[in-house]
N, C-alpha and C positions, 0 to 999 in steps of 0.2 A: 562881681567879686570872684576872684580866682580861688577855687577850693583846693585844699591840700590833696595831693595825689597819693593814694595808698595802694600798695601791692600786698596780697595775702599769700602766704606759703604754708601749706599743710597738706598731708597726704590723706586727710579724711574729708571727702566731698561734702558731707552734711555739715561739718563744722565750718567749712569755707563759706557755704551759703548762709549759715547763721551769722557769721562775722560780717559778711557783706550787708545783710539786712540791718545789723546793728549800726554799722558805720555810715551807710549811704545817706542818711538824713543830714549829716554834718560834713562828710568827706567824700571825695570822688574815688571810688574803688576802681582802679584802672586795669586790674587783672587778678587772676588766681592761678597758682601753680602747685603741682603735687609733689615736686622733688627739688633737691638742692641744685641740680644742674639746670633745670628749667627756670629756677629762680635767677641764676646768674644771667641766663639769656634774656629773660623778661626785664630784668633791671637795666640791662644795656639799652633795650629798645623802648621801654615805657618810661624810663627815667622818673620813678616815683620819688616823692619827698620822704615817705616813710614806708618801711617794710615791716609787716608783722610776720614773724617766722617761728616755726616749731623747732625744737632741738633735734628730735629724731625724725629724719626724713630719708627716703631711699636715694641711692646714687651718690649723694653728698650730704652729710649732716649739716644742721643749721649753723653749728659753730664754725666749721671749716668754710662754709659758704660766706659767713659773716667776715671771716678773716680776709677773704678775697675781695668782698664788696667794700669793706672799710679800708682796704689798701689803695682804693682809687680816689681820685679827687676831681670834682666834688663827689662826695658819697652820700647816699640816703641815710636817714636815721633808722636804726634797727631796734625793734622791740621784740623780745622773745616771749612767746605765749605757749606754755608747755604744761604737761602733767607732772613734770619732775620737780619735787620740792627740795632737792639736794642743794644746800647752800654753796658747796664747792662748784657745782655746775653754774649757779648764778654768778659766783665770783669770777669764774672763767669767762662767762658771757660779758660781764662788765669790763673785765680786763682787756678783752679784744676790742672794746669800744662801743658795746651796745648801749642804747639809751634807756633801756628798761627791761625788767624781767617780771613776768606775771604768770600765775597759774591758771589753768583752764577752769579751775573751781572758783576763781576770783569773781567778784561782782562785775557785772557788765559795765558799770560806770567807770571801773578802773582802767579799762582799755582806752576809752576816749580821754580820760585824764592823762594817761601815759603818753598818748599822742600829742596832746596839747603841751605837756611838759617837754617832750622831746623837741618840739618846734621852738621852744624857748631856751633850749640848751640845758635843761634840767633833767637829771636821771630819775627814773621812777622804779622802785622795787615794791612789790605787793606787801602790804603790812603783814600778811601771813608769814612772810619770810624775813622781814627786816631785822628782827632781833637776832635770829640765827646768823644772818649775814654779817651783822655788826660784830658778833662774837668771833666769827671766823677771821675777820680783818684785824681784830685785836690780837688774836693768836699769831696771825701772819699778815702784817701790814701790806705785803705785796700780793696778797691773794694766793690761792693754791694754783700753781701753774702746771704741776705735773711734769713728767719727764719730757724732754725736748730732744729726743734722739732721732726722730723721723723727719724727713723732708716733707714738703707739701705734697709732692708727687707720691711719695711712699704712703702717706696717710690716705690719699685718694685710692690707690691700689688696694690698700688694706681694707678700707671700708667695703669696696665692691666684692672682694674675695670673701670677707666675713658674711656678706649678704648671700653667699652661696652661688655667685655668678661664675661661670666657667671663664678660663683665661681668654678665650677668643672674644667673648662678650665684653669682658673688661677692656680688652684692647680696642674693640670697636667704640666703646663709650669714650675712652680717653684718647682715641686716635693714635694708638701706638701698636706695634706688632705684638702678637702673643708671646714671642720669645722675650720681648722687653718686659712684659708683665711677669713672666717666669723669673727673669733676672731680678726684678724688684722684690718679688716674693722671697726668693732665697737669700737675697741680700738683707732683707728685713729680719728674717729668721736668724741669720748669722749674727747680725748686729745685736739682736735682743737675746741671743743665746737660748732660743727655744727650738725644740726638735720636732714638734708635732703641730698640725693645724689646730688641734684643740687648745694647745697652749697659746697659739697666736691669737685665737678668738678671745680667750680669757684676758690676754693682755689688752686687746683692743677695747673690750668692754670695761675692764677695771680702770683704764686710763682715759675713758670717755672719748676715744677716737671714733668709736661707733657707739653712740648712746643707746642704752637699752630701750626697747620699744615701749616701755612704760612712760618714756619721756615724750 
């Protein structure tokens, strides 16, 4: 019998190992990755059926990685497993096409249940957040989408800059010239009408382009 292939994405090594031990009796854990860009590369080569992903990860956050993964066909099922109990974050994850949203404080049995549901095409939200999420969708049936003023490339540049990476390193990661990084930075600041790096960081955090590290 062919087992479901699962890829784990989290920047905490101890948690990755704990998740692996939890899932391996029932599923085949084909790999673990510590950041969003490694996740994109591993998904292409390992072709998992399901990906368990954190929201806050270095280099590329889980939501933006999900947008890229779910834009491919066929794409794996994505389940978010995070410390962030913000219903707006959960709504955004579901809006981009995630199959589930769980908290790291959820019962271990919820993760296996979420995977089984995802394989059947059924979305799973941890009961700890379900009521809040339902109330949010009653207030806004389309979910909270937040501002849509930045391109995918601009969001990538912004996350790396907010992480404190110098322009040359950002260019190396994205395979673009440092002057192109600088162009994107100042174009973003002009478009958002912010004048300082501090204001840019606040925008990124408040609009969940770079989720807070509590996520």
